[in-house]
C-alpha positions in Angstrom: -73.6 72.7 7.0 -73.0 71.4 10.5 -69.5 70.1 11.3 -69.2 66.3 11.9 -67.6 65.4 15.2 -64.6 63.1 15.2 -65.2 59.4 15.9 -68.9 59.9 15.3 -69.1 57.3 12.6 -70.5 54.0 14.0 -67.6 52.0 12.6 -65.1 53.9 14.8 -67.0 53.4 18.0 -66.0 50.8 20.5 -68.5 48.1 21.3 -66.9 47.3 24.7 -66.6 50.7 26.2 -67.1 54.4 25.8 -63.4 55.1 24.8 -63.6 55.8 21.0 -61.5 53.3 19.0 -60.3 51.6 22.2 -59.5 48.1 20.7 -57.8 49.4 17.6 -55.5 51.8 19.4 -54.6 49.0 21.9 -53.8 46.6 19.1 -51.6 49.3 17.5 -49.8 49.9 20.7 -49.2 46.2 21.3 -47.9 45.7 17.8 -45.5 48.6 18.2 -44.3 47.2 21.5 -43.8 43.7 20.1 -41.9 45.0 17.1 -39.6 47.1 19.4 -38.9 44.1 21.6 -38.2 41.9 18.6 -35.7 44.5 17.2 -34.1 44.8 20.6 -33.7 41.0 21.1 -32.6 40.5 17.6 -29.9 43.1 18.0 -28.7 41.3 21.1 -28.7 37.8 19.6 -27.3 38.7 16.3 -24.4 40.9 17.6 -21.2 39.7 15.8 -18.1 39.0 17.7 -14.8 39.5 15.9 -12.0 36.9 16.1 -8.6 37.6 14.8 -5.6 35.1 14.6 -2.2 36.4 15.6 -0.1 35.6 13.6 -2.4 35.2 10.6 -0.3 32.3 9.4 1.3 29.9 11.9 3.9 27.2 11.2 4.4 23.9 12.9 5.6 24.1 16.5 4.8 27.9 16.7 2.3 29.6 19.0 -1.0 31.2 18.0 -3.4 33.6 19.7 -7.1 34.0 18.9 -8.2 37.5 19.9 -11.9 38.3 20.6 -13.3 41.8 20.0 -16.8 43.4 20.2 -17.4 41.6 23.5 -20.5 42.8 25.5 -19.8 44.3 29.0 -21.9 41.8 30.9 -20.1 38.7 29.8 -20.3 35.8 32.2 -18.6 32.8 30.3 -16.4 32.4 27.3 -16.6 29.0 25.5 -14.1 27.7 22.9 -14.9 24.8 20.6 -12.9 22.8 18.1 -15.2 22.7 15.0 -18.6 24.3 14.3 -20.7 22.1 16.6 -21.2 23.6 20.1 -21.4 20.2 21.9 -19.5 19.0 25.0 -17.4 16.5 22.9 -16.0 19.5 20.9 -15.4 21.9 23.8 -11.8 22.9 24.4 -12.2 25.0 27.6 -14.3 27.7 29.1 -13.5 30.8 31.2 -16.0 31.8 33.9 -15.8 35.6 34.0 -17.9 36.1 37.2 -16.5 35.5 40.6 -14.9 33.2 41.5 -13.1 33.4 38.1 -11.9 30.0 36.9 -11.0 27.9 33.9 -12.7 24.6 33.1 -11.3 22.2 30.5 -13.4 20.2 28.0 -13.2 17.0 26.0 -11.1 18.6 23.2 -8.5 20.0 25.6 -4.9 18.8 24.8 -3.0 20.6 27.5 -1.6 23.2 25.2 -4.6 25.6 25.3 -5.2 28.6 27.7 -8.1 31.1 27.9 -7.4 34.6 29.3 -9.8 36.8 31.3 -10.8 38.7 28.1 -11.6 35.5 26.2 -8.5 35.2 24.2 -7.4 31.6 23.3 -3.7 30.7 23.3 -2.5 27.4 21.6 1.1 26.6 22.2 3.3 24.5 20.0 0.7 24.0 17.3 0.9 20.9 15.1 -0.7 19.9 11.8 -3.5 18.2 13.8 -4.6 21.7 15.1 -5.6 22.7 11.6 -9.4 23.2 11.4 -12.3 25.4 12.6 -12.5 27.1 16.0 -15.7 28.6 17.4 -16.1 31.0 20.4 -19.4 31.5 22.3 -19.9 34.4 24.7 -22.6 33.9 27.4 -24.1 37.0 29.1 -26.8 37.2 31.7 -29.6 37.3 29.1 -28.2 36.2 25.8 -25.6 34.2 23.9 -23.2 35.6 21.2 -21.5 33.2 18.8 -18.8 33.9 16.2 -19.9 32.2 12.2 -16.2 30.4 12.7 -12.4 30.9 12.4 -10.2 28.6 10.3 -6.7 27.8 11.5 -4.2 26.5 8.9 -1.0 25.3 10.3 1.8 25.5 7.8 3.9 22.3 7.9 6.0 20.0 5.8 6.8 18.9 3.3 7.3 15.4 4.5 9.7 13.1 2.7 8.0 12.5 -0.7 7.0 9.1 -2.1 7.5 8.1 -5.7 5.0 5.7 -7.2 4.6 3.1 -8.5 7.2 1.2 -6.5 8.8 -0.9 -9.2 12.3 0.1 -10.4 12.6 -1.8 -13.6 11.0 -0.9 -16.9 10.9 -2.6 -20.3 12.4 -0.7 -23.2 10.2 1.0 -25.8 7.4 1.5 -23.2 6.1 4.6 -21.5 7.6 5.6 -18.1 5.0 7.3 -15.9 5.9 8.1 -12.3 4.2 10.3 -9.7 5.5 12.1 -6.6 3.4 13.0 -3.5 4.0 14.4 -0.1 2.1 15.9 2.9 2.4 19.6 3.1 0.5 22.8 3.8 0.3 24.8 1.7 0.9 22.4 -1.2 4.6 22.4 -2.2 6.4 23.0 -5.5 7.5 19.8 -7.3 10.5 19.3 -9.5 12.0 16.3 -11.3 15.7 15.6 -12.0 17.3 12.7 -13.9 21.0 12.1 -13.4 21.1 15.5 -11.7 19.6 17.3 -14.7 16.3 19.3 -14.3 13.4 17.8 -16.3 10.1 19.4 -15.3 8.1 21.2 -12.5 5.2 18.9 -11.9 4.1 16.1 -9.7 4.0 13.6 -12.6 6.9 12.7 -14.9 6.1 11.0 -18.3 8.7 9.7 -20.8 7.4 7.8 -23.9 9.4 5.1 -25.6 12.2 4.8 -23.1 15.5 3.1 -23.9 18.4 1.8 -21.8 19.9 5.3 -21.9 17.0 6.4 -19.7 18.4 4.3 -16.8 19.7 6.2 -13.7 18.7 8.0 -10.5 15.3 9.9 -10.7 15.0 12.6 -8.0 11.7 14.2 -6.8 12.4 17.6 -5.1 9.6 19.3 -3.1 9.7 22.7 -1.5 7.2 24.5 0.8 7.7 28.3 0.4 5.6 29.0 3.6 7.9 26.9 5.9 11.1 27.3 3.8 11.6 23.5 4.0 12.4 21.1 1.2 12.7 17.3 0.9 14.0 14.9 -1.8 13.5 11.2 -2.7 15.8 9.4 -5.2 14.7 6.2 -7.0 17.2 4.3 -9.2 15.4 3.1 -12.4 16.8 0.6 -14.8 15.4 0.2 -18.3 16.0 -3.4 -19.7 15.7 -5.1 -23.0 13.5 -8.3 -23.1 15.5 -11.5 -23.0 15.8 -13.9 -25.9 15.1 -17.7 -25.8 18.1 -19.7 -24.5 19.3 -23.1 -25.8 20.6 -26.3 -24.2 23.7 -28.3 -25.0 24.0 -31.8 -23.5 27.1 -34.0 -23.3 25.2 -37.1 -24.3 21.4 -37.7 -24.7 21.7 -41.4 -24.2 23.6 -42.5 -21.2 23.7 -45.6 -19.0 22.9 -45.8 -15.4 25.6 -44.8 -13.0 27.3 -42.7 -15.7 27.3 -38.9 -15.8 25.8 -36.2 -18.0 26.2 -32.4 -18.3 23.5 -30.0 -19.5 24.5 -26.4 -20.2 22.1 -23.4 -20.7 23.4 -20.8 -23.2 21.9 -17.3 -23.3 22.8 -14.1 -25.3 21.6 -12.0 -22.4 23.5 -10.7 -19.4 22.3 -10.2 -15.8 19.6 -12.9 -16.1 18.4 -15.6 -13.8 18.4 -19.2 -14.8 15.9 -21.9 -13.8 15.8 -25.5 -14.8 12.6 -27.5 -15.6 11.9 -31.2 -15.8 8.9 -32.4 -17.8 7.5 -28.9 -17.7 7.8 -28.4 -13.9 10.4 -26.7 -11.8 13.3 -29.2 -11.3 13.6 -30.6 -7.9 17.2 -31.3 -7.2 18.3 -34.7 -6.0 21.5 -35.7 -4.2 23.1 -36.6 -7.6 22.3 -33.2 -9.2 24.5 -30.1 -8.9 24.1 -26.6 -10.4 27.6 -24.9 -10.6 28.5 -21.8 -12.5 25.5 -19.6 -11.5 23.0 -22.4 -12.4 24.0 -22.4 -16.1 25.1 -26.0 -16.0 23.2 -29.0 -14.6 25.4 -32.0 -13.7 23.9 -35.3 -12.9 26.1 -38.0 -11.5 25.4 -40.8 -11.2 22.3 -40.9 -13.5 19.3 -43.0 -12.7 16.5 -44.4 -14.7 14.2 -41.8 -13.0 16.2 -39.0 -14.6 14.9 -39.8 -18.0 12.7 -37.1 -19.4 12.5 -33.6 -21.0 14.8 -30.9 -19.7 14.5 -27.1 -20.3 16.2 -24.0 -19.0 14.5 -20.7 -18.4 16.1 -17.3 -18.4 14.5 -14.1 -17.0 15.1 -10.5 -16.0 12.7 -8.2 -14.1 10.8 -7.4 -17.3 10.7 -10.6 -19.4 11.1 -14.4 -19.4 11.9 -17.1 -22.0 12.3 -20.9 -22.1 14.5 -23.1 -24.3 13.3 -25.9 -26.4 13.1 -29.2 -24.5 15.9 -31.8 -24.6 15.0 -35.5 -24.2 17.4 -37.4 -22.0 17.2 -41.2 -22.2 18.8 -43.4 -19.5 19.8 -46.9 -20.8 19.7 -49.9 -18.4 23.1 -51.0 -17.2 24.3 -54.5 -16.3 23.4 -54.1 -12.7 19.8 -53.1 -13.3 17.7 -53.9 -10.3 14.4 -52.5 -11.6 11.3 -54.2 -10.3 10.3 -55.3 -13.9 13.5 -57.2 -14.5 13.1 -60.9 -15.3 15.7 -63.1 -13.5 17.7 -65.2 -15.9 18.5 -68.8 -14.8 21.4 -70.8 -16.3 20.8 -74.5 -16.5 23.5 -77.3 -16.7 22.6 -80.9 -17.4 25.0 -83.7 -16.6 24.5 -87.1 -18.1 26.2 -89.7 -16.0 26.4 -93.3 -17.3 26.5 -95.9 -14.6 27.9 -99.3 -15.8 27.5 -102.7 -14.0 30.2 -105.3 -14.8 29.1 -108.6 -16.6 30.9 -111.9 -16.7 33.0 -112.3 -19.8 32.2 -115.0 -22.4 34.3 -116.7 -24.9 32.7 -114.9 -27.7 33.6 -111.5 -28.6 32.8 -108.9 -26.0 29.2 -108.0 -25.8 28.0 -104.5 -25.2 27.7 -103.5 -21.6 24.3 -102.7 -20.2 24.1 -99.0 -19.4 22.0 -97.0 -16.8 21.7 -93.3 -17.3 21.3 -91.0 -14.3 20.3 -87.4 -14.8 21.4 -84.5 -12.5 20.2 -81.0 -13.0 22.1 -78.0 -11.6 20.6 -74.5 -11.6 22.8 -71.4 -11.6 21.2 -68.2 -10.6 
């Protein structure tokens, strides 16, 4: 049986030339070359830089150094960015490694950053605002190398804590619930003290059904183990009973104008505020009204007709308020009443004056005299 020559099958012959299998071999070669180039370029563009922070943890006002390793030999420029976005607004600075060597600052430069010739970034006197992501980019003649990113956490605080809510008075037999908060990194440890005695290790303090015995100084203590610093805030809290309704005693409920009257507010509670009301509204004091003895007594002298009406006193403390029953005060009209509705009284005096004219006498017995009556009217006002 004759031996078949290689490439003798028609499907292996080139239609464009005499070289057997020309197109297929060329395509294989091109595919191999392309794959090699892709691998090469991929290895260049995906090479990973290594960035290390020294020290690993930095406190407020300390210095930090970002070291860059696995840097290619043909580096031309080092770029440092604040954040992950490689945009001009986020650029801190760049170092040009080719001659003439120089540093250029960016929009995020604060004056505390320096880039060395090997691409290291120094940040001096770090603050809490420096916390965040930092990105380095290395530019060579043909490629760019980028680090995924480095997080910088600046240990700081704690600041002076704030206790909320802000109110300091609470009603008895209710639940006391207060919260403490501060700015700190890492988060601090919280502790509560009442009258100097430890209560709990938490941000929130809850006491159900409080009584007046729970009054006193409440202290929030915060401690940051990373910085070794601590802060405290003290709030004085007073637990109060609700007030009871007061009562009014009056020297006389029916007085005449230009006389005086005293109204006294009595309450079983201490440490209360007293307010007077007239016909359901807050009393507006006139020149004839005085409030001696911590507003507990209302003195009116002289009284006027306009002072007639209903009087109440109101007692309150920071957690409750109560009013007395109203007292009606009537002002009687005096002898010198000058009210516009007064009817003037007029006294009348009538005088009858008899005028007589003399007549000649007669021998007979005296006859009656003729009489003329004259009237005169006198008015007295």
